C-alpha positions, 0 to 999 in steps of 0.5 A: 634686957642686957646688951649681951642678951640683945646680941645673943638673941640677934645671933640666934634669930638672924644668925648675924649682928652688925656693928652699925645695928648695935651702935643704933642700940647704944651697944658700943663694945660689940667686940667685947660681947663677941669674945664673951659669946665665943667663950660660951661656945658660939662659933662666929665669923666676921668681916666687912660687908657692903650693905644698903647703908654702906660698908659695915662690920658683921659677925655671923653665927656659924650654923650647922645643919646636920644630915638626917639620921638615915644618911650614912656617908660610909655605908656598909656593903650589902651582903651577898646573899647568893653565896649563902644559898645552898641547895 
């Protein structure tokens, strides 16, 4: 498994990958791999976070949960059937 595949699988599975975690796996050019993934369409945010082992730089994959198909944020108004009734 290549370094890019390892980083990609961690982002897909856990939605994040950290610099220290990659250093433990002997991945030293995480920034270069992240740039490749961004060109492939990954939307990532990054920043320092405090973890149980101290401060770490973490890349997070932006995950979008689309609304269910039945939800319409701009519903059409219900027709007024009273106007259509003529006796």
